[in-house]
Structure formats: C-alpha cells, structure tokens
C-alpha positions in Angstrom: 144.1 148.0 -85.4 140.7 149.6 -85.2 139.8 147.3 -82.3 142.9 148.5 -80.5 142.0 152.1 -81.0 138.5 151.6 -79.7 139.8 149.9 -76.5 142.5 152.4 -76.0 140.6 155.7 -76.2 142.2 158.6 -74.4 141.0 158.8 -70.8 139.9 162.4 -71.4 137.3 161.2 -73.9 135.6 159.0 -71.4 134.4 161.7 -69.0 133.1 163.6 -72.1 131.1 160.5 -73.1 129.7 160.2 -69.6 128.9 163.9 -69.6 127.0 163.6 -72.9 125.1 160.5 -71.5 124.3 162.4 -68.3 123.1 165.5 -70.3 120.9 163.2 -72.5 119.4 161.7 -69.4 118.8 165.1 -67.8 117.2 166.4 -71.0 114.9 163.3 -71.1 113.8 163.9 -67.5 113.1 167.5 -68.3 111.1 166.5 -71.3 109.1 164.0 -69.3 108.4 166.6 -66.5 107.2 169.1 -69.1 104.8 166.5 -70.5 103.6 165.7 -67.0 103.0 169.4 -66.3 101.0 169.7 -69.5 99.1 166.5 -68.7 98.3 167.8 -65.2 96.9 171.1 -66.6 94.9 169.1 -69.1 93.5 166.7 -66.5 92.4 169.6 -64.3 90.2 170.8 -67.2 88.9 167.6 -68.7 89.6 164.9 -66.1 91.9 162.0 -65.9 89.6 160.0 -68.1 89.9 162.6 -70.8 93.7 162.2 -71.0 95.1 160.4 -74.0 98.5 160.1 -75.7 97.1 161.8 -78.8 95.5 164.7 -77.0 98.5 165.3 -74.8 100.9 165.2 -77.8 98.8 167.9 -79.5 98.9 170.1 -76.3 102.6 169.5 -75.7 103.4 170.1 -79.4 105.0 166.7 -79.7 104.6 163.6 -81.8 102.5 160.7 -80.4 105.5 158.4 -80.5 107.5 161.0 -78.5 104.9 161.1 -75.7 104.5 157.3 -75.9 108.2 156.8 -75.5 108.1 158.5 -72.0 105.0 156.7 -70.7 104.2 153.6 -72.8 100.5 153.6 -72.0 97.6 155.9 -71.2 97.3 154.2 -67.8 100.9 155.0 -67.0 100.4 158.6 -68.0 97.3 158.9 -65.7 99.2 157.5 -62.8 102.1 159.8 -63.4 99.7 162.8 -63.3 98.3 161.5 -60.0 101.7 161.2 -58.5 102.7 164.7 -59.7 99.4 166.2 -58.3 100.1 164.4 -54.9 103.7 165.7 -54.8 102.5 169.3 -55.3 99.7 168.7 -52.7 102.3 167.5 -50.2 104.6 170.5 -50.9 101.8 173.0 -50.4 99.6 171.4 -47.8 101.6 168.8 -45.8 105.1 170.1 -45.5 104.3 173.7 -44.3 101.9 172.3 -41.7 104.7 170.0 -40.3 106.7 173.0 -39.3 103.8 174.1 -37.0 103.7 172.8 -33.5 101.7 169.6 -33.1 98.1 169.8 -31.8 95.4 172.2 -32.7 97.8 174.6 -34.4 98.8 171.9 -36.9 95.2 170.9 -37.5 94.4 174.5 -38.3 97.5 174.8 -40.5 96.5 171.7 -42.5 93.0 173.1 -43.1 94.2 176.6 -43.9 96.8 175.3 -46.4 94.2 173.1 -48.0 91.8 176.1 -48.3 94.5 178.1 -50.0 94.9 175.3 -52.6 91.2 175.0 -53.0 90.9 178.7 -53.7 93.4 178.3 -56.6 91.6 175.2 -57.9 88.1 176.6 -58.0 88.5 177.3 -61.7 90.2 174.1 -62.6 89.1 171.5 -60.1 90.7 169.0 -57.7 92.0 165.8 -59.3 91.4 163.9 -56.1 87.7 164.8 -56.2 87.1 164.6 -59.9 89.1 161.4 -60.1 87.0 159.9 -57.4 83.9 160.5 -59.5 85.5 159.0 -62.6 87.1 156.0 -61.0 84.9 155.2 -57.9 83.5 152.0 -59.5 86.4 151.1 -61.8 89.0 148.9 -60.1 92.5 149.0 -61.4 95.9 150.8 -61.0 94.6 154.3 -61.7 91.9 154.0 -59.0 94.4 152.4 -56.6 96.8 155.4 -57.1 94.0 157.9 -56.5 92.7 156.1 -53.4 96.2 155.7 -52.0 96.9 159.4 -52.4 93.6 160.5 -50.7 94.0 158.0 -47.9 97.5 159.3 -47.1 96.1 162.8 -46.8 93.1 161.7 -44.6 95.5 159.7 -42.4 97.7 162.8 -42.0 94.7 164.9 -40.9 93.5 162.1 -38.6 97.0 161.9 -37.0 97.0 165.7 -36.4 93.6 165.5 -34.7 94.8 162.6 -32.5 97.8 164.6 -31.5 95.6 167.6 -30.7 93.7 165.4 -28.3 96.9 164.1 -26.8 98.1 167.7 -26.3 94.9 168.5 -24.4 93.7 170.9 -27.1 90.4 168.9 -27.6 87.8 167.6 -25.2 88.8 164.4 -23.5 85.8 162.6 -25.0 86.4 164.0 -28.5 85.9 161.5 -31.3 89.0 161.9 -33.5 87.7 160.0 -36.4 84.5 161.9 -36.5 86.3 165.3 -36.3 88.6 164.3 -39.2 85.5 163.1 -41.2 83.7 166.4 -40.7 86.8 168.4 -41.8 87.0 166.3 -45.0 83.3 166.6 -45.6 83.6 170.4 -45.3 86.2 170.5 -48.2 84.0 168.2 -50.3 81.0 170.5 -49.7 83.1 173.6 -50.6 84.0 172.1 -54.0 80.4 171.3 -54.7 79.1 174.7 -53.6 81.9 176.7 -55.3 82.4 174.8 -58.6 79.0 173.4 -59.3 76.6 175.8 -57.7 78.8 178.9 -58.1 78.0 180.1 -54.6 80.1 183.2 -54.0 80.1 182.8 -50.3 81.5 179.3 -50.3 84.9 180.0 -49.0 83.6 182.1 -46.1 81.1 179.4 -45.2 83.8 176.8 -45.2 85.9 178.9 -42.8 82.9 179.4 -40.6 82.2 175.6 -40.7 85.7 174.8 -39.6 85.5 177.2 -36.7 82.2 175.5 -35.7 83.9 172.1 -35.8 86.7 173.4 -33.6 84.2 175.0 -31.2 82.3 171.7 -30.9 85.4 169.7 -30.1 87.1 172.2 -27.8 84.1 173.6 -25.8 85.4 172.0 -22.6 89.0 173.1 -23.1 90.5 176.3 -21.5 91.5 178.9 -24.0 95.1 179.0 -22.6 95.6 175.3 -23.2 94.4 175.5 -26.9 96.2 178.8 -27.6 99.6 177.7 -26.1 100.6 174.2 -27.2 103.3 172.3 -25.4 106.8 172.9 -26.8 108.2 170.1 -29.0 111.5 168.7 -27.7 112.2 166.7 -30.9 112.7 168.0 -34.5 109.7 167.7 -36.7 109.8 165.0 -39.4 108.8 165.8 -42.9 106.7 162.7 -43.3 103.0 163.8 -42.8 102.2 160.4 -41.4 105.0 160.3 -38.9 104.1 160.1 -35.2 105.5 163.6 -34.8 
C-alpha cells in the first residue's frame, strides 16, 4: 500500500518537488559564487598561492567542509578564481571595446578600458601579473589557466592592431606584433611603477607612452583616415577574438 502511495503522488506535488530542487540548486550556485567572490578579493591581496580552503573558510565565515564541498581541492579553487577574474576582465575591457568601430578606435578603447581597470587595481594588484610571478616556472593546471587567459587578451589586442592596419589607420609597414608587444609592455611597466615604486605620475606616463606608440605607428597616415574609420556593414560580434 505504501508503495502504491509513493508511485501515485498527486501531480501537484511533483512541480513543488522540482521547485524545491531548483531552489536548492540556485542556492548552491549563489553560495559558490559568494565563495569565489571572497576568494578573488583574498587572492588580490595575498596572491593565488596564498589561497587555501582553510583561509577562505575563515574569510567567508564557513566551515572547511562547506568550502571543500564546492571545490574539492585548492587547485580547483585557484582555477575558479582565475576564471572569475577573466570573466570580469572580459566584461570591463573586451566587451565595451567590441562596440567601438574596428581599427584604431578599438585599439584605443581596449587600452583605455584596461587603464580604467588598472587604476582600480593599483591598491590590490592584477591577478594576471601577480599570478605570472607565482606560477611562471610551475607547470600545471593553474599555470595553464593563467597563461590561457593572458594569451586570449594579448591575441585580442593583436587582432585589433591588425584590423587597424587593414583599415588604413596605421603605417603600411607597421609591425603589428611589435605594436601589440609595446602596448602590453606599457601596462606591465605601469604596474611595476605604480605598485612597487609608488610613482604618483605612473598613470599619466602610461597615457603619454600609449600616445607615443600611436604616433610612431601612424606618422605616415593622414589625420582624416585615422580619425574617421570606415563604417562597419556587419554587426559586431561579442567574442574578442572574432575576426570582427
């Protein structure tokens, strides 16, 4: 009889059971996101290497077993933090720049968005940069996740520079790889000057450095060509590595 009752539950009870299960899943995702947020803030202060299940549990006011249930290992926790950092970097730097016409305007937008993020991170640090120092000679999944995130960004900047040359915004003989390399080097120098040496003029010098780079690679281009990019006939894709 009991078996019959179990298999013949009212239909109205089943949606409620699904709702409870869905609510539990949603709560679990929210808890995991809260832990990742706390871990990201902690990693910005003490580095990815300083992250541990125990330290995070204390900061998040949770038990070690509660944190462990969401990640399973310290390595998985570190990789989750890298992914979250990259997602925010994409939202703040990549995506807004993709709404700007391709060519020099997009290169400038990528740099300016990056500078805005750097200005906020001067007190906490950039996980891409600090992580490179921590894991540069330590092969493994954490290093792979870091390197992959940085490479995606550098490829996006390189693609924007290539498009700028295709649009006629750069000199015909401009070395796209060198230009992208110099822009990346400028950001690395900014972090070193601002965070380590505490140079109060770092942001201004970085801006000037970027303008010097543009001047070098556009000195043979008319101002009209650089200032008025060609209209884009196709919609802009959100993927920063797309050929748009």
